[in-house]
C-alpha positions as CSV (number, residue, x, y, z in Angstrom):
1,M,172.2,26.6,44.5
2,K,173.9,23.4,43.1
3,P,173.5,20.6,45.6
4,K,176.4,19.8,47.6
5,E,177.3,16.5,48.4
6,L,179.0,15.1,51.5
7,K,179.9,11.8,52.9
8,F,179.6,11.6,57.1
9,E,180.3,8.8,59.1
10,I,179.0,9.0,62.7
11,N,179.2,5.9,65.0
12,N,180.9,3.6,62.6
13,K,177.5,4.3,60.3
14,D,177.7,6.4,56.7
15,Y,175.5,8.8,55.8
16,N,174.9,10.4,52.2
17,V,174.1,13.7,52.5
18,S,173.1,16.2,49.9
19,I,172.6,20.3,51.1
20,R,169.7,21.5,48.3
21,E,169.2,24.8,49.7
22,F,170.7,27.1,52.3
23,S,170.3,30.2,53.6
24,A,170.3,32.3,56.6
25,E,167.5,30.5,58.7
26,K,167.2,27.1,56.5
27,A,168.8,24.5,55.1
28,V,167.2,21.5,52.6
29,L,168.7,18.3,53.4
30,T,168.5,14.7,51.8
31,V,169.6,12.7,54.6
32,N,170.3,8.6,52.4
33,G,167.7,9.6,50.8
34,K,165.2,11.0,52.6
35,E,164.6,15.1,52.8
36,Y,164.4,17.0,55.2
37,T,163.8,21.0,55.9
38,V,166.1,22.1,59.0
39,A,165.6,25.4,60.7
40,L,168.8,27.1,62.1
41,K,169.1,28.9,64.5
42,D,172.5,29.3,65.7
43,L,175.4,29.3,62.8
44,G,177.5,30.2,65.8
45,I,178.9,33.2,64.2
46,E,179.1,36.2,66.6
47,E,179.6,39.1,63.5
48,P,177.3,40.4,61.6
49,L,177.1,39.0,58.1
50,V,176.9,42.4,57.0
51,A,178.5,45.2,58.5
52,K,177.9,48.6,57.7
53,P,180.7,51.3,58.7
54,P,180.2,53.3,61.6
55,R,178.3,57.2,60.6
56,R,181.3,59.8,61.6
57,K,180.2,62.9,63.5
58,R,181.2,66.3,61.6
59,P,183.8,68.2,63.2
60,Q,182.1,71.7,64.3
61,P,183.9,74.5,64.3
62,T,186.3,75.4,66.4
63,S,186.7,79.2,65.8
64,P,183.9,82.2,66.3
65,S,185.4,83.9,62.6
66,E,184.0,80.3,60.8
67,T,180.6,80.8,60.0
68,K,177.4,78.8,59.6
69,Y,176.6,78.0,55.8
70,K,174.8,81.1,54.8
71,R,171.5,79.8,52.5
72,P,170.5,82.0,49.1
73,A,167.4,84.4,49.8
74,S,165.9,82.0,47.1
75,V,166.0,79.3,49.8
76,S,162.9,78.5,51.5
77,E,163.7,77.6,55.2
78,K,161.3,75.4,55.8
79,Q,162.5,73.3,52.5
80,I,164.9,71.2,52.8
81,K,165.9,70.2,48.8
82,A,168.7,68.0,47.2
83,P,171.6,70.1,46.9
84,L,172.1,67.7,43.8
85,P,171.1,64.8,41.8
86,G,171.2,61.2,43.5
87,M,169.7,58.5,45.4
88,I,168.3,58.5,48.5
89,L,170.0,56.4,51.0
90,E,168.6,56.7,54.2
91,V,166.2,59.4,56.2
92,N,167.2,60.2,59.7
93,V,164.5,61.4,60.8
94,K,160.5,60.9,60.5
95,V,157.1,63.4,60.5
96,G,157.3,64.8,64.0
97,D,160.8,65.1,65.0
98,E,162.3,68.3,66.1
99,V,165.5,69.0,64.2
100,E,168.5,71.7,65.0
101,A,169.8,73.5,62.5
102,G,173.1,71.5,61.1
103,Q,171.2,68.2,62.2
104,D,172.2,65.4,59.5
105,V,168.1,64.4,58.6
106,L,168.9,62.1,55.8
107,V,171.4,60.1,53.3
108,L,172.3,61.0,49.4
109,E,174.6,59.4,47.3
110,A,175.6,61.0,44.1
111,M,178.3,60.1,42.4
112,K,178.9,56.8,44.7
113,M,179.7,58.8,47.3
114,E,177.4,59.2,50.6
115,N,176.0,63.0,51.2
116,D,175.1,63.9,54.3
117,V,172.2,66.7,54.0
118,Q,171.4,68.4,56.3
119,T,168.8,71.5,57.5
120,N,169.4,75.0,58.0
121,T,167.5,76.0,60.1
122,S,165.4,74.3,63.6
123,G,161.3,73.0,63.3
124,V,159.7,69.8,63.5
125,V,159.4,67.9,60.0
126,K,156.0,68.0,58.4
127,A,156.4,66.1,55.4
128,I,159.1,64.0,54.2
129,N,158.6,63.9,50.3
130,V,161.0,60.8,49.6
131,Q,161.6,57.3,50.9
132,E,164.9,55.2,50.8
133,G,166.1,53.8,47.2
134,A,164.7,56.9,45.6
135,S,165.7,58.7,42.7
136,V,165.7,62.9,43.1
137,E,166.6,65.5,40.8
138,E,169.2,68.8,41.9
139,G,166.4,71.3,43.6
140,A,163.7,68.7,45.4
141,V,162.1,69.6,47.8
142,L,162.7,66.3,50.2
143,I,162.0,67.3,53.7
144,T,159.4,69.8,55.0
145,L,159.7,71.7,58.1
146,D,156.7,73.2,60.4
């Protein structure tokens, strides 16, 4: 950061202040030639600096004629696989968690879109084979259920 030079007058006394570093936690200042490291406790900002939009719930079927997704016979009920290549943004479960069919278990970014990946069956999470930030190929086993 390029130092920012400021001049203050406090109680009729002049102060030359140079801000060398500034972050959410601390600032490094030089006041009239003497350097200070200042811990910042409250910047007066009430809202978070970076906010994620709230997650939307998926609509539930409204008529009995709408059926749940039928898994092809070649797909194991105990494995949740990547539906397309992408990057894991969030893992919403941990080993030992009980999950229900249709539950969102992770978020996969593909083609600049966030995709909720759901489980097709109920069970207990036995293994999580990916971590946030990992790139995966289509068909990769992401989570194994017991």
